C-alpha positions in Angstrom: 75.7 265.9 125.5 72.5 267.8 124.9 70.2 266.2 122.4 68.6 268.5 119.8 64.9 267.4 120.0 63.0 268.0 116.8 59.4 268.9 116.5 58.6 268.1 112.9 59.3 264.6 111.5 59.4 264.3 107.8 59.4 260.7 106.5 60.6 259.7 103.1 58.9 256.5 102.1 61.2 254.4 99.8 59.0 251.7 98.3 59.2 248.2 99.9 61.1 249.2 103.1 58.4 248.9 105.8 57.3 252.5 105.1 53.5 252.0 105.0 53.3 251.2 108.7 55.6 254.0 109.6 53.7 256.5 107.6 50.3 255.4 108.9 51.5 255.3 112.5 53.1 258.7 112.3 50.6 260.7 110.3 47.4 258.6 110.0 47.8 258.4 106.2 50.2 257.4 103.5 52.7 260.0 102.5 53.4 258.4 99.1 56.9 258.0 97.7 58.0 261.6 97.3 61.8 261.8 97.3 64.0 264.3 99.2 64.1 266.6 96.2 60.4 267.4 96.7 60.8 268.3 100.4 61.6 271.8 101.6 63.7 271.6 104.8 62.5 273.9 107.5 63.8 274.7 111.0 63.1 271.8 113.5 62.6 269.3 110.7 63.9 265.8 111.3 64.0 264.1 107.8 64.4 260.3 107.9 63.9 257.2 105.9 64.3 253.5 106.0 66.4 251.4 103.5 66.5 247.7 102.8 68.9 245.2 101.3 68.5 246.0 97.6 68.2 242.4 96.5 65.5 241.6 99.2 63.8 244.8 98.2 63.8 243.7 94.5 62.2 240.4 95.5 59.6 242.1 97.6 58.7 244.6 94.8 58.3 241.7 92.3 56.0 239.8 94.6 54.0 242.9 95.4 53.5 243.9 91.7 52.9 240.3 90.7 49.9 240.3 93.0 48.6 243.4 91.4 49.7 246.0 94.0 47.2 248.3 95.5 46.4 250.9 92.8 45.6 251.2 89.1 49.3 252.0 88.2 50.4 248.8 89.9 47.8 246.8 88.0 48.9 248.4 84.7 52.5 247.3 85.5 51.3 243.8 86.1 49.3 243.6 82.9 52.2 244.9 80.8 55.2 243.2 82.4 54.0 240.3 84.6 52.1 237.7 82.6 50.4 234.9 84.5 52.9 232.3 85.7 56.1 234.4 85.3 58.7 233.6 87.8 61.2 236.0 89.3 64.2 234.7 87.5 62.4 235.2 84.1 61.5 238.7 85.2 65.1 239.6 85.9 65.8 239.0 82.2 63.0 241.4 81.3 64.2 243.9 83.9 67.6 244.3 82.2 66.0 244.6 78.8 63.6 247.4 79.7 64.4 250.9 80.9 60.8 251.4 81.7 60.8 248.5 84.2 64.1 249.7 85.7 62.6 253.2 86.1 59.4 252.0 87.8 59.3 253.5 91.3 59.5 250.2 93.1 62.8 249.4 91.4 64.5 252.8 91.5 67.8 253.1 93.4 67.2 254.0 97.0 69.9 256.6 97.1 68.0 258.7 94.6 65.2 259.1 97.1 67.4 260.8 99.6 69.4 263.3 97.5 68.4 266.9 97.0 68.6 266.5 93.2 67.3 263.0 92.6 70.8 261.9 91.6 72.8 259.0 92.9 75.6 261.3 94.1 76.3 260.6 97.8 77.4 264.2 98.2 73.9 265.3 97.5 72.3 263.3 100.3 70.4 265.5 102.8 68.5 263.5 105.4 69.1 263.3 109.2 68.8 259.6 109.6 68.7 256.4 107.5 67.3 253.4 109.3 67.5 249.8 108.1 64.5 247.6 107.8 66.5 244.7 109.0 67.0 246.6 112.3 63.6 248.2 112.4 63.0 248.1 116.1 66.5 249.3 117.0 66.5 252.1 114.5 62.9 253.3 115.3 63.9 253.6 118.9 66.8 255.8 117.9 64.6 258.0 115.8 62.0 258.3 118.6 64.7 259.7 120.9 65.1 262.7 118.5 61.4 263.5 118.4 59.0 265.3 120.7 55.9 263.6 121.9 53.4 262.6 120.6 55.5 261.7 117.6 57.5 259.1 119.5 54.4 257.2 120.8 53.0 257.2 117.3 56.1 255.6 115.8 56.1 252.9 118.5 52.9 251.6 117.0 54.7 250.8 113.7 57.2 248.6 115.5 54.5 246.2 116.6 52.7 246.3 113.2 55.8 245.4 111.1 58.3 243.5 113.2 56.6 240.1 113.0 55.9 240.0 109.3 57.5 237.1 107.5 59.8 237.9 104.6 61.2 235.8 101.8 65.0 235.9 101.5 66.5 236.5 98.0 68.6 233.3 98.5 65.4 231.2 98.4 64.2 232.4 95.0 66.9 234.0 92.9 69.6 232.1 91.0 73.2 233.0 91.9 73.7 234.6 88.5 70.7 236.8 88.9 71.7 237.7 92.5 75.1 238.9 91.1 73.4 240.9 88.3 71.1 242.7 90.7 73.9 243.2 93.2 75.9 245.0 90.4 73.0 247.1 89.3 72.3 248.4 92.8 76.0 248.8 93.7 75.6 252.4 94.8 72.8 251.5 97.2 74.9 248.7 98.7 77.9 251.0 99.2 76.2 254.2 100.4 73.6 252.4 102.6 76.1 250.1 104.2 74.7 246.7 103.1 78.2 245.4 102.3 78.8 245.5 106.0 75.3 245.0 107.4 74.3 241.8 105.5 76.7 238.9 105.4 74.8 237.4 102.5 75.9 240.3 100.3 79.5 239.1 100.1 78.4 235.9 98.7 77.0 237.7 95.6 80.1 239.5 94.6 
């Protein structure tokens, strides 16, 4: 089998999926969180992204924003929705009350980042590869095989930068009820991105 080597990697950075290190390693800067709908596919493009268990991602987004994030928009979110001392289970209540919170970029459905029309329709997905943060090293090595150098060497740097970071499991901080609510809300992400099969914890929330 002849592998079709691509010359032009285009990375879609879904928030809270280890994308910052990938972007920095690949391009030397942050690409932001532009969805697939904003990218024009060209010949020799290799469009890829990384996904994450939606409940773990929810916890990570809460912790990130609760610390103020990294820009003025994150700080504004914290000031408006994350009063001092709020815990994640209390925040879940507010999450389901507020459309504005649910539409905040860190909480948007992951599938919407990889469709050509920003929808949650799996038929509109147009990316060449979706990696999983939980298998970062394995999936980055697969992506590297599709890219010409020096892109491959650049991506290898992100493996070492991210792989040893400690992460908090949702089972440690969320009540069972709230795990079930979040699981239901992100049902399309679980199904399309394969987390019903990839993560044995998921079946416990259904």
